[in-house]
N, C-alpha and C positions, 0 to 999 in steps of 0.2 A: 148581195150576191148569195145565191142558194148554196149551202154547203153540198158536196157530193159524197155519195155513199155507193161503195164497191159491194155488190151482192156475192159473197165468196162463198162456196160450197161445192160439194161433189157434183160432177156433171157426167163422168164416165160410169157406165152401168148404172145408172139409176133407172128405176122401173116406174112405170105408169105416170110418167110425166112429173115425177116428185121434184126433179131439179128445176122445172119451169113452175110448178104449182106454188111453192113457198115464194119464189121471186115474184110472180105476179101479185100475190097477196101483200108483199112488203111495197110494191109499187102503188097498189091501190091505198094503202094506209099511210104512206109517206111522200108520195110522188108530188103533192102540191107545195110541200115546205123544203123538199130537197130534190136534187138532181141524182137519179140513180143509174148508176153503171152497172149494166147487165151483161156479163160475158156471153149470154146466149143469143144476143142480138146478131152476133155473127154467125155466119153459116158455114162454120168447119166441121170436118168430120174427123172425130177421134180415130187414131191408130192408122192415119194416112201419113207417109213419110213426107209428103210435100207441105202438109199443113202443121206438123207438129210444133216447129219453130215459131211459125205465126201464131199459133194459139198461145204459146206460152209468153211471147214478146207482146201481143195485144193484152193479155191478162196481166201482166206486169206494168204495162203503160196505163191501164185502168187502175192499177194499186196506187201507181205514184200519182195519177191525178186526183184521186180520192182524199177527202179529208178524214172520213171514217170507213171502216170495214164492218159490214154486217155479215157474220160468219154462221152459215149452217153446219154446226159440229154434231151431225147425227150418226156419223160413222167414220171411222178412219179414211182419211184421203190424203195421199201425198202431195197433190197440187194445192189443196186448201191448207195444208201444214206448212208448206212453202211459202205460200202468199202470206200466211199470218205471220210468219217468222221475218220474212222481208219487211213487211209493214210495220212491225212492231220494233225491230232491231236496227233496220237500215234507215227507215224513214220516220221513225217514231210517231207512227199514227195511233190513233185510238181504236182498238180492236174490240167490238162488241160480238159475243157469241151466244148462241142459243143451242141447248143440247138436252137429250133427254137422260144424259148420264148423270148419275149422282156424282158428287166430287170425288168419292173415292174410286170410282170407275173412270173418271177422265184421265186421259194421258197426261202425264207430268209437264210435257212440252206444250200442250195447248193451255194448261193452267197457268204455266210461267209467261208465255206470250201473248195471251189473250187479256186485254184489260179487265174485261168483265164477261163471266160466263152466266147467263140467265136459264131458266128452265124451259122457255118456249119462245115462238116467235113474237107472240103476243106481248110477253113481258120485255121482250127486247125492243120492239117497237115503242112500246110505253116509256121504256129507258131513254130512247133516243129523242122522244118528243119532249119528255121532260128536261132533258140535259142540253139539247143542241138547237132548240127552236129558239131563235132571238125574237123577243117581244118587241113589239112597236117601239117602246121607249128606250130600246138599245140594250136591255138587260136580258140575260139568257133565262 
């Protein structure tokens, strides 16, 4: 059975399709070996009262269903930080982030609750491929 990866990262106020672009790249590079849980597959509108609770509940269900979180930590995001904390502390999940920030510029909470922070999506994908693809003979 394929491991599931939740694609965690800012969605609100993202410009020029950035929230969708990195997720599509992750799907192209990991979609054959993993089942990718993309919160953008749902058609909810941010800041609408009747969908706010649904957005959070569906995202938390994806976090619960995932084996791994792949986190875009390109800017501060309350939702992203909450999902990371929940996955790490409540569910004991493996949390792999990619970020343009140097270590000294990372928020201490993200450093504490991400298992690994790498400098780019490409390095995060390579890390996941190296450590989480089960080989045919049963060894990772």
